[in-house]
ROTOR-386828 format. One line per 8 residues: number of its first residue (from 1); their letters; for each residue x, y, z of N, C-alpha, C. Coordinates in pm, whole numbers, plus 50000, padded with zeros to 5 digits. Layout:
BEGIN
NUM	A	X:Y:Z:X:Y:Z:X:Y:Z  ...
***
This chain:
BEGIN
1	MQLTGVWL	94687:68574:93050:94625:68472:92966:94480:68453:93008  94389:68452:92910:94248:68432:92939:94219:68285:92969  94114:68264:93048:94065:68130:93076:93970:68093:92964  93993:67979:92903:93913:67940:92787:93871:67794:92796  93771:67758:92715:93732:67618:92701:93635:67570:92806  93636:67441:92828:93544:67374:92921:93614:67352:93054  93557:67412:93158:93605:67393:93295:93503:67308:93369  93552:67209:93443:93462:67114:93508:93448:67146:93657
9	PIITPFKD	93326:67184:93701:93301:67203:93844:93274:67066:93907  93379:66997:93936:93374:66853:93961:93296:66819:94089  93217:66713:94082:93139:66669:94197:93231:66616:94308  93176:66610:94428:93242:66543:94540:93174:66407:94558  93239:66297:94523:93175:66166:94540:93175:66124:94687  93062:66071:94731:93049:66022:94868:93020:65873:94868  93066:65808:94974:93031:65667:94997:93027:65646:95147  92913:65602:95197:92893:65585:95342:92922:65714:95417
17	DKIDTVSY	92878:65825:95358:92887:65959:95416:93031:66009:95432  93122:65951:95356:93260:65999:95355:93301:66027:95211  93403:66110:95192:93453:66136:95058:93508:66006:95001  93463:65970:94884:93504:65846:94818:93631:65876:94737  93744:65852:94798:93871:65889:94734:93901:65803:94612  93857:65678:94613:93882:65589:94498:93809:65642:94375  93681:65675:94393:93604:65729:94281:93659:65864:94236  93704:65945:94330:93753:66078:94296:93880:66069:94211
25	QRMIDYYT	93969:65979:94248:94090:65961:94167:94054:65910:94027  93958:65818:94020:93913:65767:93890:93859:65879:93803  93780:65967:93865:93722:66079:93792:93830:66172:93737  93924:66209:93821:94027:66302:93776:94112:66241:93666  94147:66114:93680:94224:66048:93573:94145:66047:93442  94014:66025:93452:93932:66021:93332:93919:66159:93268  93882:66258:93347:93852:66388:93288:93976:66461:93237  94090:66433:93294:94211:66498:93243:94244:66454:93101
33	EQGISGLI	94187:66341:93058:94212:66291:92923:94104:66333:92823  94005:66409:92867:93892:66443:92780:93903:66580:92715  94011:66652:92742:94032:66780:92675:93979:66901:92750  93938:66883:92876:93891:66998:92952:94009:67091:92983  93976:67215:93015:94079:67316:93040:94122:67322:93185  94036:67278:93277:94072:67284:93417:93966:67225:93507  94001:67210:93634:93912:67152:93736:93875:67259:93838  93748:67254:93883:93703:67344:93988:93631:67260:94094
41	PLGTTGEI	93704:67214:94195:93638:67145:94306:93576:67245:94403  93486:67195:94487:93430:67270:94599:93339:67383:94556  93271:67364:94442:93165:67455:94403:93030:67401:94447  92923:67462:94398:92789:67415:94430:92771:67271:94384  92821:67239:94264:92812:67102:94212:92891:67006:94300  92993:67058:94369:93071:66978:94463:93010:66972:94602  92887:67022:94617:92813:67019:94745:92889:67084:94858  92955:67197:94829:93036:67263:94930:92958:67300:95057
49	PTLSDFEF	92828:67334:95051:92760:67368:95177:92755:67254:95277  92771:67130:95230:92758:67014:95321:92893:66959:95365  93002:67023:95326:93134:66973:95363:93185:67044:95488  93250:66967:95575:93311:67025:95694:93437:67101:95658  93489:67180:95751:93615:67251:95727:93728:67153:95698  93727:67040:95768:93829:66938:95743:93816:66884:95602  93694:66856:95559:93672:66801:95425:93704:66902:95316  93684:67030:95345:93722:67135:95251:93870:67125:95218
57	EEMIELTM	93951:67115:95320:94095:67105:95295:94133:66968:95238  94064:66864:95284:94091:66731:95231:94067:66726:95080  93961:66790:95034:93931:66789:94891:94038:66863:94810  94091:66970:94865:94199:67040:94795:94322:66950:94787  94356:66886:94898:94471:66796:94900:94455:66682:94800  94337:66621:94799:94312:66509:94708:94319:66554:94562  94261:66670:94534:94263:66721:94397:94406:66741:94349  94488:66803:94432:94626:66830:94391:94706:66700:94380
65	EFNRGRLP	94680:66606:94471:94751:66477:94467:94715:66399:94341  94586:66389:94311:94542:66306:94199:94565:66376:94064  94558:66507:94063:94577:66581:93938:94723:66579:93892  94814:66585:93986:94958:66579:93959:95003:66685:93856  94945:66804:93870:94988:66915:93787:94943:66909:93643  94854:66816:93608:94814:66801:93468:94720:66911:93421  94636:66961:93511:94539:67065:93475:94545:67177:93579  94515:67300:93537:94500:67407:93636:94381:67381:93726
73	VYVGVGGN	94391:67424:93850:94286:67402:93949:94245:67535:94010  94117:67563:94005:94056:67675:94076:93963:67617:94181  93972:67665:94303:93896:67609:94415:93780:67703:94450  93664:67646:94477:93551:67725:94522:93574:67777:94663  93585:67909:94676:93602:67974:94806:93510:68096:94808  93398:68083:94873:93303:68194:94876:93222:68193:95003  93139:68296:95019:93054:68305:95136:92999:68444:95153  92923:68463:95260:92859:68593:95282:92915:68668:95401
81	YTAKVIKK	93030:68626:95451:93102:68697:95558:93245:68713:95508  93279:68833:95470:93405:68858:95398:93525:68808:95476  93529:68834:95605:93645:68794:95685:93660:68642:95688  93547:68571:95692:93552:68424:95693:93599:68370:95558  93555:68434:95448:93601:68394:95316:93752:68410:95305  93803:68521:95355:93948:68545:95351:94022:68440:95433  93965:68399:95545:94027:68295:95628:94034:68163:95552  93926:68126:95482:93927:68004:95400:94024:68018:95284
89	LKIADYYD	94032:68139:95230:94124:68165:95120:94268:68136:95161  94303:68169:95285:94439:68146:95331:94471:67997:95334  94371:67915:95363:94390:67769:95359:94415:67723:95217  94330:67768:95125:94346:67728:94984:94476:67783:94926  94514:67901:94970:94634:67969:94919:94762:67890:94950  94753:67805:95050:94869:67725:95090:94908:67626:94981  94810:67587:94900:94834:67486:94797:94868:67553:94664  94924:67476:94575:94970:67529:94447:94855:67534:94345
97	IQGILSVC	94747:67602:94385:94633:67619:94296:94655:67743:94210  94581:67751:94101:94593:67868:94014:94501:67981:94058  94394:67949:94129:94304:68055:94170:94181:68001:94240  94082:68090:94256:93958:68053:94323:93839:68098:94239  93727:68028:94259:93597:68069:94210:93519:68115:94331  93474:68242:94330:93412:68298:94450:93273:68353:94418  93174:68299:94486:93035:68334:94460:93000:68467:94523  92907:68537:94461:92853:68660:94518:92794:68632:94656
105	PYYNRPNQ	92818:68719:94755:92761:68695:94888:92610:68674:94882  92565:68573:94957:92426:68531:94951:92353:68561:95081  92225:68562:95075:92131:68573:95186:92126:68713:95247  92243:68772:95283:92238:68908:95339:92224:69016:95232  92235:68979:95104:92200:69062:94990:92262:69202:94995  92394:69213:94988:92458:69345:94989:92424:69426:94865  92439:69560:94875:92422:69642:94756:92546:69632:94668  92546:69702:94555:92656:69687:94459:92789:69733:94518
113	EGIYTHFK	92788:69835:94600:92913:69881:94662:92964:69777:94761  92872:69711:94831:92912:69604:94922:92972:69486:94848  92911:69452:94733:92965:69344:94650:93105:69379:94601  93119:69502:94551:93250:69546:94501:93355:69540:94611  93323:69592:94728:93421:69597:94837:93453:69457:94888  93354:69369:94890:93376:69229:94930:93483:69165:94842  93464:69170:94710:93560:69105:94620:93694:69179:94616  93692:69309:94627:93817:69386:94631:93898:69346:94754
121	SIAEETDK	93831:69329:94867:93900:69289:94990:93963:69151:94975  93891:69058:94912:93944:68924:94888:94066:68931:94796  94054:69008:94689:94163:69018:94590:94289:69074:94653  94274:69161:94750:94391:69223:94815:94464:69126:94907  94400:69013:94939:94458:68918:95033:94528:68801:94964  94534:68801:94831:94595:68689:94759:94654:68737:94628  94755:68663:94582:94806:68688:94447:94751:68587:94348  94662:68499:94396:94598:68401:94309:94487:68469:94226
129	NIILYNIP	94457:68409:94110:94350:68460:94027:94213:68435:94090  94118:68521:94057:93982:68509:94109:93882:68512:93994  93793:68412:93990:93678:68412:93900:93556:68449:93984  93486:68553:93945:93361:68590:94009:93252:68492:93968  93157:68469:94057:93045:68380:94025:92916:68454:94055  92841:68481:93949:92715:68555:93962:92599:68461:93936  92522:68431:94040:92409:68338:94027:92296:68385:94118  92223:68489:94076:92124:68553:94162:92014:68462:94213
137	YRTGVNIE	91977:68359:94135:91865:68276:94183:91905:68193:94305  92036:68179:94329:92082:68115:94453:92118:68217:94561  92176:68329:94519:92230:68424:94617:92130:68531:94658  92031:68558:94573:91933:68661:94604:91975:68801:94561  92093:68815:94502:92138:68946:94456:92221:68929:94330  92208:69024:94238:92276:69020:94110:92400:69107:94113  92510:69059:94052:92625:69145:94028:92598:69217:93896  92568:69345:93902:92535:69420:93782:92659:69438:93695
145	NDTIYRLA	92636:69457:93565:92749:69470:93473:92842:69584:93510  92788:69695:93556:92874:69808:93595:92971:69766:93706  92923:69683:93797:93010:69634:93905:93113:69536:93851  93073:69453:93756:93168:69361:93692:93280:69438:93623  93244:69546:93554:93347:69628:93488:93445:69685:93591  93394:69733:93702:93482:69787:93807:93574:69678:93863  93517:69560:93890:93597:69452:93947:93700:69401:93848  93667:69403:93719:93761:69354:93617:93886:69441:93608
153	EIKNIVGL	93881:69561:93662:93999:69647:93664:94101:69603:93767  94060:69518:93861:94152:69466:93962:94234:69354:93900  94364:69361:93913:94455:69278:93835:94426:69130:93844  94401:69078:93963:94387:68933:93978:94242:68885:93976  94147:68974:93941:94011:68930:93912:94004:68912:93762  94005:68786:93718:94036:68756:93577:93917:68704:93497  93805:68676:93562:93695:68620:93486:93566:68614:93564  93463:68571:93495:93328:68562:93550:93265:68431:93511
161	KDSCGDIK	93206:68363:93608:93113:68255:93579:92975:68318:93577  92917:68329:93459:92794:68404:93440:92673:68313:93443  92598:68321:93553:92470:68251:93565:92365:68353:93609  92371:68472:93550:92286:68581:93597:92138:68556:93572  92105:68470:93474:91965:68440:93447:91893:68546:93367  91966:68646:93319:91908:68755:93241:91982:68760:93108  91919:68711:93001:91987:68703:92872:92029:68841:92822  91952:68945:92856:91989:69080:92814:92119:69124:92882
169	QTMALLMN	92132:69095:93011:92255:69132:93081:92373:69053:93025  92354:68924:93000:92461:68842:92945:92505:68893:92808  92410:68922:92722:92444:68967:92587:92510:69104:92590  92465:69193:92678:92527:69325:92689:92674:69312:92731  92702:69219:92821:92840:69199:92866:92925:69138:92755  92869:69041:92683:92942:68979:92574:92968:69077:92459  92875:69169:92438:92892:69268:92332:93000:69371:92365  93022:69392:92493:93120:69492:92537:93198:69436:92656
177	PPKDFSIL	93282:69334:92632:93350:69267:92743:93464:69351:92800  93493:69333:92929:93611:69398:92985:93737:69345:92917  93839:69425:92913:93965:69386:92849:94035:69278:92931  94089:69178:92859:94167:69071:92922:94089:69005:93036  93963:68977:93013:93873:68923:93114:93792:68812:93050  93784:68698:93116:93716:68581:93059:93571:68574:93105  93481:68561:93008:93340:68541:93037:93307:68394:93009  93282:68320:93115:93255:68177:93109:93111:68155:93156
185	TGEDLLYY	93029:68095:93072:92892:68074:93114:92884:67963:93219  92794:67986:93315:92759:67880:93409:92620:67827:93383  92555:67884:93280:92425:67835:93235:92452:67738:93121  92443:67610:93148:92486:67510:93052:92414:67523:92918  92285:67559:92922:92208:67572:92798:92251:67693:92714  92326:67784:92772:92373:67902:92699:92518:67887:92652  92573:67768:92662:92713:67746:92625:92738:67780:92479  92658:67725:92389:92679:67750:92246:92660:67898:92214
193	LTLSMGGQ	92556:67959:92269:92530:68101:92246:92646:68187:92297  92693:68156:92416:92804:68234:92473:92927:68229:92385  92961:68109:92338:93077:68095:92250:93055:68170:92119  92934:68161:92066:92905:68224:91937:92914:68375:91946  92892:68430:92065:92899:68575:92083:93033:68622:92138  93132:68532:92135:93267:68574:92172:93311:68539:92312  93223:68470:92389:93263:68428:92522:93375:68326:92516  93444:68311:92627:93565:68228:92628:93540:68080:92660
201	GGILASAH	93420:68046:92710:93396:67906:92742:93287:67890:92844  93297:67784:92924:93195:67758:93023:93247:67678:93140  93185:67700:93255:93206:67617:93373:93078:67536:93386  93081:67411:93341:92961:67338:93305:92947:67207:93381  92848:67200:93469:92823:67076:93542:92790:66962:93447  92711:66991:93342:92669:66885:93251:92784:66827:93170  92899:66894:93169:93016:66841:93097:93078:66722:93168  93023:66682:93283:93062:66553:93340:93025:66439:93245
209	LNTEKFVK	92926:66462:93158:92880:66364:93061:92912:66416:92921  92951:66324:92834:92984:66364:92697:93087:66476:92693  93184:66466:92780:93281:66574:92797:93348:66611:92665  93387:66509:92590:93461:66536:92466:93375:66611:92365  93243:66596:92371:93156:66669:92279:93146:66817:92316  93142:66845:92445:93145:66985:92488:93275:67052:92441  93384:66979:92453:93513:67032:92408:93511:67057:92257  93450:66965:92183:93445:66981:92038:93364:67103:91997
217	VYDYIKEN	93256:67132:92068:93179:67253:92037:93269:67375:92047  93348:67381:92153:93442:67494:92169:93543:67496:92054  93600:67382:92024:93703:67376:91919:93647:67418:91783  93526:67371:91751:93467:67407:91621:93438:67557:91613  93389:67615:91722:93362:67759:91722:93492:67837:91698  93598:67796:91764:93725:67868:91750:93784:67848:91611  93744:67741:91543:93788:67717:91405:93693:67782:91304  93593:67856:91356:93492:67922:91272:93409:67822:91190
225	DQQAAFAQ	93394:67702:91244:93310:67602:91178:93177:67595:91253  93090:67694:91227:92964:67703:91299:92873:67583:91271  92876:67534:91149:92788:67422:91114:92823:67298:91196  92953:67268:91206:92994:67150:91284:92966:67172:91433  92988:67295:91481:92962:67326:91622:92815:67308:91656  92728:67357:91568:92584:67347:91593:92537:67203:91588  92590:67126:91494:92554:66984:91485:92594:66910:91612  92713:66941:91665:92759:66878:91788:92673:66922:91906
233	WKELYDLI	92638:67051:91907:92557:67105:92015:92419:67041:92019  92361:67015:91904:92229:66951:91898:92231:66813:91962  92344:66744:91956:92354:66612:92019:92356:66621:92171  92394:66737:92224:92404:66756:92368:92279:66815:92430  92206:66890:92351:92106:66983:92403:91995:66916:92483  91942:66803:92436:91825:66743:92499:91853:66689:92639  91974:66646:92663:92007:66588:92793:92020:66695:92902  92069:66813:92867:92104:66913:92967:91988:66949:93060
241	PLLFKEPN	91867:66978:93010:91759:67013:93103:91726:66902:93203  91741:66778:93162:91713:66667:93253:91809:66664:93370  91932:66709:93348:92033:66707:93455:92006:66811:93563  91912:66904:93534:91878:67006:93633:91729:67002:93668  91663:66894:93628:91519:66882:93658:91497:66861:93807  91593:66798:93874:91595:66787:94019:91729:66843:94065  91741:66877:94195:91857:66956:94238:91992:66894:94201  92075:66976:94139:92213:66942:94105:92295:66924:94234
249	PAPLKYCL	92380:66820:94246:92426:66729:94142:92363:66589:94147  92245:66575:94209:92187:66441:94224:92165:66371:94089  92110:66437:93986:92096:66367:93858:92230:66326:93798  92330:66413:93810:92464:66379:93760:92519:66258:93832  92504:66254:93962:92559:66143:94038:92491:66011:94001  92362:66017:93974:92293:65896:93928:92356:65848:93798  92374:65940:93703:92430:65902:93573:92571:65848:93587  92654:65917:93664:92793:65876:93679:92805:65740:93748
257	NQLGIIDS	92715:65714:93841:92713:65584:93907:92669:65475:93810  92567:65503:93730:92520:65406:93632:92629:65373:93529  92711:65471:93498:92817:65452:93399:92944:65392:93460  92947:65374:93591:93062:65314:93656:93174:65411:93686  93148:65540:93675:93253:65638:93699:93269:65665:93849  93157:65662:93923:93163:65671:94069:93091:65550:94127  93127:65515:94250:93075:65392:94309:92939:65407:94377  92897:65531:94399:92770:65553:94467:92709:65684:94419
265	PEVRLPLM	92574:65689:94408:92508:65814:94371:92479:65903:94492  92539:65873:94604:92505:65935:94732:92523:66087:94730  92423:66157:94781:92431:66301:94809:92403:66321:94957  92432:66441:95005:92410:66468:95146:92285:66554:95166  92212:66523:95273:92097:66603:95309:92137:66750:95326  92049:66840:95280:91908:66820:95247:91881:66772:95104  91985:66746:95024:91962:66688:94892:91923:66541:94907  91851:66492:94806:91807:66353:94804:91845:66292:94670
273	EISDQLKE	91857:66160:94667:91876:66093:94539:91752:66115:94453  91769:66105:94323:91663:66144:94231:91546:66047:94232  91434:66093:94180:91311:66013:94175:91321:65905:94069  91236:65803:94085:91229:65698:93984:91183:65753:93849  91098:65855:93854:91048:65914:93729:91163:65978:93650  91253:66047:93718:91366:66108:93647:91464:66001:93600  91483:65898:93679:91569:65788:93635:91521:65731:93501  91390:65714:93489:91334:65660:93366:91362:65751:93246
281	KLDPFLYQ	91367:65881:93270:91394:65976:93162:91543:65979:93127  91628:65957:93227:91772:65962:93203:91826:65832:93144  91764:65721:93178:91819:65591:93138:91841:65577:92987  91751:65627:92902:91777:65612:92758:91905:65680:92711  91951:65781:92784:92074:65850:92747:92199:65774:92792  92181:65675:92877:92295:65608:92937:92328:65475:92871  92251:65432:92777:92274:65303:92712:92263:65320:92561  92295:65217:92488:92289:65224:92343:92144:65238:92298
289	TNRQTITF	92110:65355:92248:91977:65381:92194:91995:65446:92058  91886:65474:91992:91895:65539:91862:91963:65674:91869  91949:65742:91985:92005:65877:91998:92154:65871:92027  92200:65768:92104:92342:65748:92135:92406:65876:92186  92340:65939:92282:92391:66066:92332:92515:66048:92418  92515:65943:92500:92632:65919:92586:92724:65820:92516  92852:65851:92508:92946:65767:92433:93068:65730:92517  93051:65712:92646:93163:65673:92731:93218:65536:92688
297	SMNYF	93348:65522:92692:93410:65392:92670:93423:65322:92804  93340:65223:92825:93343:65154:92953:93471:65075:92972  93545:65050:92864:93673:64981:92878:93772:65062:92960  93751:65194:92964:93842:65280:93041:93842:65242:93188  93725:65197:93236:93712:65171:93378:93737:65023:93408
***
């Protein structure tokens, strides 16, 4: 079965430098009702580089406890030392997750054969599904399409989070996708384009806001109603760049705190809370304005 729709790379809420379990449960209860296809904790949006090994496992436990089997869960398990990634994988494998999202090795910049062998080695150590994550502007190295085709032949490598930053590479892959393989955009601004070209969905940080509208874009595309999909997409488009104007997930956390979804906008160093200038740009999206971009029901909380 292919992975489809809107997948949420859910933030890790903090309060007084600890995981805010109350806010996290509130978030999971809320998002499970918005039509998303699954949850992905412990990704970049979840500030995984700043979490301890204990917190890594704590977040998996909390996700499974609060989710209660309502949505499939893929856990972020990646790194640039293959043996260490496999060790973390064994921890995640203990839980009843559906799979992992694993980023291309970063900083040491392996060649394509090194990338292939890295993911092949991980796949051989688990029967869980694996989504590849290609994001060269963070990792310093690109997973080329030829390597993606090779990796897609491995049974439990089932999809790609595509943030390659090269529209030509993305379009070439969408025009000739691997068989039984899900192409999910990680570039939020390319969500509509990806769906229109046959992609299966997106792993979208910005879907923390207006979640139901992101879901509707997917539904309209699958119903071949391009006009309705484009109209819905236009309502989302202007907000997305603002959410990445300063390092993710700080702008998201500001918005979610303002909306009452999390109790604190806290991020961990070296990230900082957003500037007053960005707050001024985001605030019109968070309250009743002529644009009415955000439509959260505050009665839910």
